C-alpha positions, 0 to 999 in steps of 0.5 A: 562344118569340117575342120580345114586341112591342107591339100593339094587338090584345088577345091576352091572356096565354098564360102567365098564362091571362089574357083581358085583359092589359097591363103597365107598369113606369114612365113615366120609362123607357119611352114605351109605359108612358106610353101605357098610363097615358094610355089608362087615365086616358082610360078611367077618367076619361071612361068612353070607349073609344079608336076606330078612329082613335086605334087606327091611331095606337096601332098605329104607336106600338106598331110604332115602340116595338118597333123602338126597344126592339130598336135600344136592346138592340142598342146596349146589347149593342154597348156591353157588348161594346166595354167587354169588348174594352177590359177584355181589351185591358189583360189581353193575356197574362193567364190566366183560367178559363173555360167552353166555351159553343160549338164551330163548325169555326172554333173555340170560344167560351169564356165567361171566369169572373166576366166574362160575356164570350165570346171565341173560341179559333181551331181553329188554336190548339187544336193537332192537332185535328179538329172532330167535328160529330156531338159538336160538339167538337174532338178531339185527333188522338191522342184524348188531349183533347176540347174540347166545350161544357160543359167548363172550361178555362184560357185566355190572352188572345191579343188584343183589338180594341176597334174590332171589339168582340172578343177572342181567347183561346188555351189556357193 
């Protein structure tokens, strides 16, 4: 599903089946919500519709609001990753339980239980394994072990780099 964006064209709401649709949360929180309130007030009080001149202005407001929302989300994600790296920097050598959530030839992504944080285990730290692209998993050469998304595993914090906002794990 495409990421929602603010716009002036009335495209309704596909999921709800509405021809006409708008939404707002709280004008204290977001400028687009304030704009919706202003338009509704102008329409209700003056019984007017906004014309082509204001439409161009509103289109630009929508573009900027969508861009600023994406930028705010990026900053929020980066801030969270920094905090997670700070946490794991204080826990180097500590063991945790986790869930393998991804596998690429470079290594595994493991989500550490109770943190929502994902760290990487490099393929070289998994031992004598190879990456099976069909299974999207690491298989031990002897065939005794398999590491694939959805499996649980015990991990140990190997390192953390706050400046890069990441941490690395190793099998415990």
